[in-house]
BALOBA-1460 file (C-alpha; in Angstrom, 3 decimals):
// residues 200
<rec num="1" residu="m" x="45.481" y="79.661" z="45.329"/>
<rec num="2" residu="t" x="43.920" y="79.104" z="48.730"/>
<rec num="3" residu="r" x="42.491" y="82.271" z="50.250"/>
<rec num="4" residu="r" x="42.930" y="82.270" z="54.001"/>
<rec num="5" residu="l" x="39.949" y="81.998" z="56.318"/>
<rec num="6" residu="l" x="40.943" y="85.227" z="58.088"/>
<rec num="7" residu="d" x="41.178" y="87.064" z="54.755"/>
<rec num="8" residu="r" x="37.660" y="85.923" z="53.851"/>
<rec num="9" residu="f" x="36.361" y="87.012" z="57.256"/>
<rec num="10" residu="p" x="38.527" y="89.959" z="58.383"/>
<rec num="11" residu="a" x="36.284" y="90.571" z="61.399"/>
<rec num="12" residu="l" x="37.368" y="87.227" z="62.865"/>
<rec num="13" residu="d" x="39.818" y="87.694" z="65.717"/>
<rec num="14" residu="p" x="42.423" y="84.887" z="65.589"/>
<rec num="15" residu="a" x="42.811" y="85.161" z="69.355"/>
<rec num="16" residu="g" x="39.089" y="84.499" z="69.723"/>
<rec num="17" residu="i" x="39.169" y="81.219" z="67.796"/>
<rec num="18" residu="n" x="39.775" y="78.210" z="70.009"/>
<rec num="19" residu="a" x="42.169" y="76.034" z="67.989"/>
<rec num="20" residu="s" x="40.726" y="72.843" z="69.435"/>
<rec num="21" residu="e" x="37.251" y="73.776" z="68.123"/>
<rec num="22" residu="l" x="38.387" y="73.778" z="64.478"/>
<rec num="23" residu="a" x="39.427" y="70.177" z="63.927"/>
<rec num="24" residu="a" x="40.285" y="68.215" z="60.800"/>
<rec num="25" residu="i" x="40.632" y="64.455" z="60.566"/>
<rec num="26" residu="v" x="43.631" y="63.682" z="58.339"/>
<rec num="27" residu="y" x="43.028" y="60.614" z="56.211"/>
<rec num="28" residu="e" x="44.791" y="58.660" z="53.487"/>
<rec num="29" residu="e" x="43.079" y="58.011" z="50.167"/>
<rec num="30" residu="g" x="40.850" y="54.938" z="50.573"/>
<rec num="31" residu="a" x="40.500" y="55.258" z="54.364"/>
<rec num="32" residu="s" x="37.012" y="54.845" z="55.867"/>
<rec num="33" residu="v" x="36.762" y="58.415" z="57.125"/>
<rec num="34" residu="d" x="33.041" y="58.596" z="56.248"/>
<rec num="35" residu="h" x="32.357" y="55.529" z="58.427"/>
<rec num="36" residu="l" x="34.231" y="57.175" z="61.286"/>
<rec num="37" residu="i" x="32.472" y="60.548" z="61.061"/>
<rec num="38" residu="a" x="28.988" y="59.061" z="60.613"/>
<rec num="39" residu="f" x="29.496" y="56.676" z="63.537"/>
<rec num="40" residu="f" x="30.867" y="59.413" z="65.785"/>
<rec num="41" residu="a" x="27.997" y="61.776" z="64.930"/>
<rec num="42" residu="g" x="25.527" y="58.992" z="65.734"/>
<rec num="43" residu="e" x="27.232" y="58.352" z="69.064"/>
<rec num="44" residu="l" x="26.877" y="61.986" z="70.082"/>
<rec num="45" residu="q" x="23.242" y="62.140" z="68.986"/>
<rec num="46" residu="d" x="22.492" y="58.967" z="70.964"/>
<rec num="47" residu="t" x="23.710" y="60.746" z="74.111"/>
<rec num="48" residu="g" x="21.391" y="63.686" z="73.445"/>
<rec num="49" residu="r" x="23.957" y="66.081" z="72.013"/>
<rec num="50" residu="r" x="22.940" y="68.404" z="69.164"/>
<rec num="51" residu="v" x="24.989" y="67.698" z="66.052"/>
<rec num="52" residu="g" x="24.602" y="69.845" z="62.953"/>
<rec num="53" residu="g" x="25.964" y="69.751" z="59.460"/>
<rec num="54" residu="i" x="26.125" y="66.953" z="56.914"/>
<rec num="55" residu="v" x="27.693" y="63.504" z="56.814"/>
<rec num="56" residu="h" x="28.392" y="61.236" z="53.864"/>
<rec num="57" residu="l" x="26.969" y="57.772" z="54.401"/>
<rec num="58" residu="p" x="29.499" y="55.124" z="53.376"/>
<rec num="59" residu="d" x="28.761" y="53.247" z="50.142"/>
<rec num="60" residu="d" x="29.154" y="49.510" z="50.745"/>
<rec num="61" residu="e" x="28.112" y="48.526" z="47.231"/>
<rec num="62" residu="e" x="30.406" y="46.512" z="44.975"/>
<rec num="63" residu="p" x="31.810" y="47.974" z="42.856"/>
<rec num="64" residu="v" x="31.988" y="51.152" z="44.901"/>
<rec num="65" residu="s" x="29.927" y="53.944" z="43.321"/>
<rec num="66" residu="r" x="31.116" y="57.541" z="43.015"/>
<rec num="67" residu="d" x="27.597" y="58.660" z="43.978"/>
<rec num="68" residu="l" x="27.079" y="59.849" z="47.542"/>
<rec num="69" residu="t" x="24.304" y="59.513" z="50.096"/>
<rec num="70" residu="l" x="24.221" y="62.573" z="52.347"/>
<rec num="71" residu="v" x="22.423" y="63.104" z="55.649"/>
<rec num="72" residu="d" x="21.344" y="66.417" z="57.184"/>
<rec num="73" residu="l" x="22.116" y="65.913" z="60.873"/>
<rec num="74" residu="v" x="19.688" y="68.592" z="62.072"/>
<rec num="75" residu="v" x="16.494" y="67.355" z="60.375"/>
<rec num="76" residu="g" x="17.517" y="63.830" z="59.340"/>
<rec num="77" residu="d" x="16.876" y="64.228" z="55.595"/>
<rec num="78" residu="r" x="18.752" y="61.908" z="53.242"/>
<rec num="79" residu="w" x="19.452" y="62.453" z="49.555"/>
<rec num="80" residu="r" x="21.684" y="61.209" z="46.773"/>
<rec num="81" residu="q" x="24.302" y="63.286" z="45.053"/>
<rec num="82" residu="m" x="24.905" y="61.669" z="41.702"/>
<rec num="83" residu="h" x="28.615" y="62.505" z="41.534"/>
<rec num="84" residu="a" x="31.466" y="63.113" z="43.927"/>
<rec num="85" residu="l" x="31.871" y="66.789" z="42.940"/>
<rec num="86" residu="a" x="28.867" y="68.933" z="43.850"/>
<rec num="87" residu="s" x="27.330" y="71.421" z="41.440"/>
<rec num="88" residu="p" x="27.000" y="75.100" z="42.501"/>
<rec num="89" residu="t" x="23.310" y="74.476" z="43.271"/>
<rec num="90" residu="e" x="24.141" y="71.444" z="45.415"/>
<rec num="91" residu="d" x="26.872" y="73.408" z="47.192"/>
<rec num="92" residu="a" x="24.403" y="76.209" z="48.001"/>
<rec num="93" residu="m" x="21.868" y="73.726" z="49.358"/>
<rec num="94" residu="a" x="24.540" y="72.013" z="51.450"/>
<rec num="95" residu="r" x="25.700" y="75.377" z="52.823"/>
<rec num="96" residu="q" x="22.162" y="76.256" z="53.902"/>
<rec num="97" residu="r" x="21.749" y="72.886" z="55.619"/>
<rec num="98" residu="i" x="25.098" y="73.140" z="57.396"/>
<rec num="99" residu="l" x="24.436" y="76.687" z="58.601"/>
<rec num="100" residu="a" x="21.113" y="75.537" z="60.082"/>
<rec num="101" residu="a" x="23.360" y="74.289" z="62.905"/>
<rec num="102" residu="i" x="23.646" y="77.901" z="64.084"/>
<rec num="103" residu="e" x="19.927" y="78.327" z="64.740"/>
<rec num="104" residu="a" x="19.766" y="74.787" z="66.139"/>
<rec num="105" residu="r" x="22.525" y="75.733" z="68.615"/>
<rec num="106" residu="a" x="24.475" y="72.625" z="67.712"/>
<rec num="107" residu="d" x="27.147" y="71.376" z="70.091"/>
<rec num="108" residu="l" x="29.201" y="70.289" z="67.076"/>
<rec num="109" residu="t" x="28.908" y="71.001" z="63.352"/>
<rec num="110" residu="i" x="30.253" y="68.634" z="60.729"/>
<rec num="111" residu="v" x="31.452" y="69.889" z="57.354"/>
<rec num="112" residu="p" x="32.199" y="66.603" z="55.604"/>
<rec num="113" residu="r" x="35.267" y="67.688" z="53.622"/>
<rec num="114" residu="f" x="37.868" y="70.302" z="52.974"/>
<rec num="115" residu="g" x="38.914" y="69.287" z="49.487"/>
<rec num="116" residu="a" x="39.586" y="70.410" z="45.941"/>
<rec num="117" residu="a" x="36.579" y="72.740" z="45.737"/>
<rec num="118" residu="e" x="37.399" y="74.487" z="49.019"/>
<rec num="119" residu="i" x="41.085" y="74.796" z="48.120"/>
<rec num="120" residu="t" x="40.118" y="76.859" z="45.069"/>
<rec num="121" residu="g" x="37.730" y="79.003" z="47.118"/>
<rec num="122" residu="g" x="34.501" y="77.195" z="46.278"/>
<rec num="123" residu="g" x="32.515" y="74.437" z="47.927"/>
<rec num="124" residu="q" x="32.070" y="75.125" z="51.628"/>
<rec num="125" residu="a" x="35.077" y="77.443" z="52.036"/>
<rec num="126" residu="d" x="32.960" y="80.358" z="53.312"/>
<rec num="127" residu="t" x="30.875" y="78.037" z="55.496"/>
<rec num="128" residu="f" x="33.852" y="77.413" z="57.770"/>
<rec num="129" residu="g" x="34.222" y="81.140" z="58.421"/>
<rec num="130" residu="t" x="30.531" y="81.666" z="59.160"/>
<rec num="131" residu="l" x="30.492" y="78.814" z="61.671"/>
<rec num="132" residu="a" x="33.695" y="80.063" z="63.305"/>
<rec num="133" residu="a" x="32.215" y="83.576" z="63.549"/>
<rec num="134" residu="f" x="29.365" y="82.135" z="65.630"/>
<rec num="135" residu="g" x="31.791" y="80.172" z="67.793"/>
<rec num="136" residu="l" x="30.555" y="76.692" z="66.818"/>
<rec num="137" residu="p" x="32.981" y="73.768" z="67.107"/>
<rec num="138" residu="i" x="33.687" y="72.309" z="63.658"/>
<rec num="139" residu="l" x="34.820" y="68.854" z="62.576"/>
<rec num="140" residu="t" x="35.881" y="68.143" z="59.001"/>
<rec num="141" residu="a" x="38.095" y="65.730" z="57.073"/>
<rec num="142" residu="v" x="41.164" y="66.524" z="54.975"/>
<rec num="143" residu="r" x="43.178" y="64.227" z="52.731"/>
<rec num="144" residu="r" x="46.792" y="64.000" z="53.828"/>
<rec num="145" residu="d" x="47.872" y="65.476" z="50.479"/>
<rec num="146" residu="d" x="45.686" y="68.545" z="51.199"/>
<rec num="147" residu="v" x="46.897" y="69.245" z="54.753"/>
<rec num="148" residu="e" x="49.241" y="72.007" z="53.596"/>
<rec num="149" residu="a" x="46.360" y="73.743" z="51.794"/>
<rec num="150" residu="w" x="44.185" y="73.383" z="54.920"/>
<rec num="151" residu="l" x="46.856" y="74.975" z="57.090"/>
<rec num="152" residu="r" x="47.196" y="77.856" z="54.621"/>
<rec num="153" residu="f" x="43.411" y="78.262" z="54.641"/>
<rec num="154" residu="t" x="43.148" y="78.344" z="58.449"/>
<rec num="155" residu="g" x="46.309" y="80.406" z="58.910"/>
<rec num="156" residu="g" x="47.663" y="77.588" z="61.046"/>
<rec num="157" residu="i" x="44.730" y="77.764" z="63.475"/>
<rec num="158" residu="g" x="43.118" y="74.446" z="64.321"/>
<rec num="159" residu="t" x="43.762" y="70.880" z="65.382"/>
<rec num="160" residu="l" x="44.764" y="67.937" z="63.189"/>
<rec num="161" residu="l" x="43.418" y="64.543" z="64.249"/>
<rec num="162" residu="a" x="44.510" y="61.046" z="63.288"/>
<rec num="163" residu="c" x="41.848" y="59.009" z="61.479"/>
<rec num="164" residu="r" x="41.038" y="56.922" z="64.555"/>
<rec num="165" residu="l" x="37.761" y="56.853" z="66.485"/>
<rec num="166" residu="r" x="39.507" y="56.882" z="69.865"/>
<rec num="167" residu="v" x="41.445" y="59.997" z="68.831"/>
<rec num="168" residu="v" x="38.266" y="61.810" z="67.748"/>
<rec num="169" residu="r" x="36.499" y="60.774" z="70.952"/>
<rec num="170" residu="a" x="39.395" y="62.046" z="73.085"/>
<rec num="171" residu="w" x="39.478" y="65.333" z="71.154"/>
<rec num="172" residu="w" x="35.753" y="65.851" z="71.681"/>
<rec num="173" residu="q" x="35.831" y="64.970" z="75.379"/>
<rec num="174" residu="e" x="38.562" y="67.540" z="76.014"/>
<rec num="175" residu="t" x="37.107" y="70.209" z="73.701"/>
<rec num="176" residu="d" x="33.539" y="69.840" z="74.934"/>
<rec num="177" residu="g" x="34.585" y="69.860" z="78.572"/>
<rec num="178" residu="r" x="36.499" y="73.096" z="78.089"/>
<rec num="179" residu="r" x="33.648" y="74.624" z="76.087"/>
<rec num="180" residu="q" x="30.973" y="73.747" z="78.667"/>
<rec num="181" residu="k" x="33.007" y="75.437" z="81.401"/>
<rec num="182" residu="m" x="33.435" y="78.538" z="79.221"/>
<rec num="183" residu="l" x="29.712" y="78.704" z="78.367"/>
<rec num="184" residu="a" x="28.742" y="78.285" z="82.017"/>
<rec num="185" residu="r" x="31.055" y="81.144" z="82.972"/>
<rec num="186" residu="m" x="29.711" y="83.373" z="80.165"/>
<rec num="187" residu="s" x="26.130" y="82.573" z="81.146"/>
<rec num="188" residu="a" x="26.799" y="83.512" z="84.750"/>
<rec num="189" residu="e" x="28.482" y="86.763" z="83.737"/>
<rec num="190" residu="s" x="25.735" y="87.784" z="81.302"/>
<rec num="191" residu="g" x="22.836" y="86.986" z="83.617"/>
<rec num="192" residu="n" x="21.596" y="84.234" z="81.272"/>
<rec num="193" residu="v" x="20.815" y="86.626" z="78.400"/>
<rec num="194" residu="v" x="20.362" y="84.562" z="75.210"/>
<rec num="195" residu="p" x="21.285" y="86.465" z="71.999"/>
<rec num="196" residu="l" x="18.995" y="86.283" z="68.977"/>
<rec num="197" residu="l" x="20.501" y="84.416" z="66.047"/>
<rec num="198" residu="p" x="19.780" y="85.019" z="62.347"/>
<rec num="199" residu="t" x="17.877" y="82.578" z="60.193"/>
<rec num="200" residu="f" x="19.609" y="81.185" z="57.126"/>
């Protein structure tokens, strides 16, 4: 059974979570969602934006392998995961890499999937809550068959996006614009005091 994000992190105030900053691309089985996310992340980085998290690089081999190539968007490391389902050790390493986005003050953090592992409370389930607690915008991908589980997990908070690049671009333009205005206002009100962040 899916344990809700707000149950995992009771200190999170639902009213303090901007629904547009917790976004999931809904994709059908076989869709090129990894191409879309990797391309979009590259676009943002090319414009100088800080993108954290991990992306799966698409496998163009024939026949298609179940192995994955992953990229750490903060430091640029690449590595192979020799199966589609990560081991507990691989999950822990991925969590540490994704949470490095907090210290890097990423504009956007990518958690590549909300899937079977997260639905049962494993994988990166807790990572979503930690990122949300620090107020970082999050982009992930959810199979259409898992949307109901995602909505249970988030308590209905968040934004669902069609698996189209133009849709993701439009979401980011609106979300980032709103966020930049909010940060500018907060900076002015706090006298430009920068809080210290923990190291993971």
